[in-house]
C-alpha positions as CSV (number, residue, x, y, z in Angstrom):
1,M,-83.9,122.6,-73.4
2,N,-84.6,119.6,-75.6
3,Y,-81.7,117.3,-74.0
4,T,-84.1,115.0,-72.0
5,K,-86.3,114.4,-75.1
6,Q,-83.3,113.1,-77.2
7,L,-82.5,110.3,-74.4
8,P,-83.6,106.8,-74.8
9,N,-85.3,104.8,-72.0
10,Y,-82.5,103.0,-70.1
11,L,-81.1,101.5,-67.2
12,C,-77.9,102.1,-65.2
13,L,-76.0,101.7,-61.9
14,E,-75.6,104.9,-59.7
15,V,-72.7,104.4,-57.2
16,V,-72.5,106.9,-54.3
17,R,-69.4,107.1,-52.1
18,R,-70.2,109.3,-49.3
19,A,-67.4,111.0,-47.1
20,F,-67.1,113.5,-44.3
21,D,-64.3,116.0,-43.2
22,T,-62.5,114.6,-40.0
23,N,-61.7,118.0,-39.0
24,I,-65.0,119.1,-37.7
25,T,-63.7,121.6,-35.5
26,D,-62.6,123.8,-38.6
27,P,-65.9,125.3,-39.9
28,A,-64.2,126.0,-43.3
29,G,-63.4,122.3,-43.7
30,S,-59.9,121.0,-44.4
31,E,-60.8,118.2,-46.7
32,Q,-59.4,115.4,-44.6
33,W,-62.1,112.8,-46.0
34,R,-63.1,109.9,-44.1
35,G,-65.3,107.3,-45.9
36,A,-68.8,107.2,-44.4
37,D,-70.5,104.6,-46.7
38,T,-71.1,103.3,-50.2
39,L,-74.6,103.2,-51.9
40,V,-75.5,101.4,-55.1
41,M,-78.6,102.1,-56.7
42,R,-80.4,100.8,-59.8
43,L,-81.7,103.7,-61.9
44,S,-84.3,103.5,-64.5
45,Y,-85.0,106.4,-66.9
46,F,-88.5,105.7,-68.8
47,E,-90.3,108.4,-70.7
48,Q,-88.2,111.3,-69.4
49,K,-88.8,110.0,-65.5
50,E,-86.2,108.8,-63.2
51,D,-86.8,106.0,-60.7
52,Y,-84.2,105.0,-58.0
53,K,-84.0,101.7,-56.2
54,V,-81.3,101.2,-53.5
55,V,-79.6,97.9,-54.2
56,T,-76.8,97.8,-51.6
57,V,-75.4,99.8,-48.8
58,N,-71.6,99.0,-47.9
59,D,-72.1,96.0,-50.4
60,R,-75.0,94.6,-48.3
61,A,-78.2,93.9,-50.2
62,V,-81.2,95.8,-49.2
63,E,-84.9,95.6,-50.3
64,K,-87.8,98.0,-51.0
65,K,-85.6,101.1,-49.7
66,S,-86.0,104.4,-51.7
67,V,-83.6,107.4,-51.8
68,D,-85.9,109.3,-49.7
69,Q,-85.4,106.7,-46.8
70,L,-81.6,107.3,-46.8
71,D,-80.1,109.3,-44.1
72,G,-77.4,112.0,-45.0
73,V,-76.7,114.0,-48.1
74,T,-78.4,112.9,-51.4
75,S,-79.0,114.6,-54.7
76,Q,-81.4,114.1,-57.7
77,G,-81.9,116.0,-60.9
78,E,-78.6,115.1,-62.7
79,F,-80.5,113.6,-65.7
80,G,-81.7,117.0,-67.4
81,S,-83.7,119.0,-64.8
82,M,-80.6,120.7,-63.3
83,L,-79.4,121.7,-66.9
84,K,-82.9,122.6,-67.9
85,E,-83.5,125.0,-65.0
86,I,-80.2,126.7,-65.9
87,V,-80.9,127.6,-69.5
88,A,-84.9,127.9,-69.1
89,P,-85.9,131.5,-70.2
90,E,-87.8,132.0,-67.0
91,S,-84.7,131.5,-65.1
92,E,-83.2,134.7,-66.9
93,A,-79.8,133.4,-66.4
94,R,-77.0,136.0,-66.9
95,F,-74.2,134.3,-69.2
96,E,-70.8,135.7,-69.7
97,W,-67.5,134.5,-71.4
98,D,-65.1,132.9,-68.9
99,H,-62.2,130.9,-70.4
100,W,-61.0,128.3,-72.7
101,A,-60.5,124.6,-71.4
102,K,-59.8,121.1,-72.4
103,L,-61.8,118.3,-71.1
104,R,-61.3,114.7,-72.0
105,G,-59.0,115.9,-74.8
106,R,-61.7,118.2,-76.2
107,K,-61.7,121.8,-76.4
108,M,-64.3,123.8,-74.6
109,Y,-65.9,127.1,-74.5
110,V,-66.4,127.9,-70.7
111,F,-69.3,130.5,-69.7
112,S,-70.2,131.4,-66.3
113,Y,-73.8,132.0,-65.4
114,N,-75.7,133.6,-62.4
115,I,-79.6,133.3,-61.6
116,D,-81.0,135.5,-58.9
117,Q,-83.0,134.0,-56.1
118,P,-86.6,134.9,-57.5
119,H,-86.0,133.1,-60.8
120,F,-84.4,129.7,-59.9
121,Q,-86.3,126.5,-58.8
122,Y,-83.5,124.3,-57.7
123,S,-83.8,123.7,-53.9
124,I,-81.7,122.6,-50.9
125,V,-83.7,120.5,-48.4
126,W,-82.7,119.9,-44.7
127,E,-84.2,116.9,-42.9
128,K,-87.1,116.6,-45.5
129,T,-89.0,119.5,-44.2
130,N,-86.7,122.6,-44.1
131,R,-86.5,123.8,-47.8
132,I,-84.8,126.8,-49.5
133,V,-84.6,128.1,-53.2
134,P,-81.4,130.4,-53.2
135,A,-79.7,132.2,-55.9
136,Y,-77.1,130.0,-58.0
137,R,-74.0,130.7,-60.1
138,G,-71.6,128.4,-61.9
139,L,-69.8,127.4,-65.0
140,V,-71.0,125.7,-68.1
141,Y,-68.4,123.9,-70.4
142,V,-69.5,123.6,-74.2
143,D,-67.7,121.3,-76.6
144,V,-66.5,123.4,-79.6
145,D,-67.0,120.7,-82.2
146,T,-70.4,119.5,-81.0
147,N,-71.9,122.6,-79.2
148,M,-73.0,120.0,-76.6
149,I,-72.7,120.7,-72.6
150,M,-70.1,118.5,-71.2
151,H,-69.5,119.9,-67.7
152,V,-71.7,121.9,-65.4
153,T,-71.0,123.5,-61.9
154,Q,-73.7,124.9,-59.7
155,E,-73.3,126.7,-56.4
156,P,-75.8,128.5,-54.2
157,Y,-75.1,131.8,-52.7
158,D,-76.9,134.3,-50.2
159,I,-78.0,131.3,-48.2
160,P,-80.0,132.6,-45.1
161,K,-77.7,132.5,-41.9
162,T,-80.4,130.6,-40.1
163,F,-80.4,127.8,-42.6
164,P,-78.4,124.8,-41.5
165,V,-76.6,124.2,-44.8
166,H,-74.2,127.3,-45.1
167,A,-72.5,126.1,-48.4
168,S,-72.6,123.7,-51.3
169,K,-71.3,123.0,-54.6
170,E,-72.3,120.4,-57.4
171,V,-70.1,119.5,-60.3
172,L,-71.7,117.4,-63.0
173,D,-69.8,115.7,-65.9
174,Y,-71.4,114.2,-69.0
175,D,-69.8,111.8,-71.4
176,F,-70.9,109.7,-74.4
177,Q,-72.1,106.2,-73.7
178,K,-73.3,103.5,-75.9
179,I,-76.9,102.5,-75.2
180,G,-78.1,99.9,-77.4
181,D,-76.8,100.6,-80.8
182,S,-76.3,104.2,-80.7
183,E,-74.1,106.7,-78.5
184,F,-75.8,109.2,-76.2
185,L,-74.6,112.1,-74.0
186,V,-75.4,110.9,-70.4
187,P,-74.3,111.9,-66.9
188,L,-70.7,110.3,-66.1
189,K,-70.1,111.7,-62.6
190,V,-71.2,114.3,-59.8
191,V,-69.3,115.5,-57.0
192,L,-71.4,117.3,-54.4
193,T,-70.0,118.9,-51.2
194,S,-71.8,120.8,-48.6
195,R,-71.0,122.3,-45.3
196,T,-72.8,122.7,-42.0
197,D,-72.0,124.2,-38.7
198,K,-70.3,120.8,-37.7
199,H,-69.0,119.3,-40.7
200,L,-68.1,119.1,-44.5
201,S,-69.4,116.3,-46.5
202,K,-68.8,115.0,-50.0
203,N,-70.8,112.6,-52.5
204,D,-68.8,111.1,-55.3
205,I,-71.5,109.9,-57.5
206,E,-70.9,107.8,-60.6
207,F,-73.1,106.4,-63.3
208,R,-72.1,103.0,-64.7
209,L,-73.3,100.1,-66.9
210,Y,-75.8,102.0,-69.1
211,Q,-78.0,99.6,-71.1
212,K,-81.3,100.0,-73.1
213,F,-84.5,99.7,-71.2
214,G,-86.7,96.8,-71.9
215,A,-88.7,94.0,-70.3
216,D,-86.0,91.6,-70.1
217,A,-83.3,94.2,-69.4
218,T,-81.1,93.4,-66.2
219,I,-77.8,94.6,-64.9
220,K,-75.4,92.0,-63.6
221,F,-74.2,93.2,-60.4
222,D,-70.9,91.7,-59.2
223,G,-69.9,94.3,-56.5
224,T,-69.3,97.8,-56.4
225,P,-67.3,98.9,-59.6
226,P,-64.0,100.8,-58.8
227,P,-63.9,104.6,-58.9
228,L,-63.3,106.5,-62.3
229,S,-60.0,107.7,-63.1
230,E,-59.7,111.6,-62.2
231,D,-58.4,112.0,-65.9
232,K,-62.0,111.5,-66.9
233,V,-63.2,114.7,-65.2
234,K,-59.9,116.9,-64.8
235,E,-59.9,120.2,-66.5
236,K,-56.8,121.1,-68.5
237,Q,-55.9,124.6,-69.7
């Protein structure tokens, strides 16, 4: 509940690699991914509020373009609001033990959670106007040594059949990054998949080059950073 209050004001780059399933005739999706585009955004976190500015689309500079103006699948809330909604008392989440795991060489408790539709506030929006708040379930990975949450999955269920998005899943990884003179637990990567009648889409989202927010703070942008190694987010039993 207090996670965002502990974060400093900072800047980082958000790199979003979007892809779609080439086998659009299969409603279940075959995960034959074809790259659609790559977005780079400058993200500032100041006084517990996020601000996104699109820097490039496919390595081409853009100006004065917000996330809301982008077509296709986008996501927000990785900097605390998603986690806060899961653990908030009013969500009445039901937690149960699930299994042990290892993540980035550290031992994890893994708990499942389930939040019914009347108690959750995380929403899915289609074409900016069609919005639903479904029930959600997922897993929470907790570091045994620090008791800090390092990995969260979130998946809606009982989505109305008339809604254009039939399924989605979001997987969020946190890791420690040095910001200024101290280390903080901040988002590392998000993988968001969603399915409609015609296709399956995937967003690989990475947060890079964290630095302390200040009047003179800038991020040197020398092209899109390469993707993170899968070992950074792969679970081990």
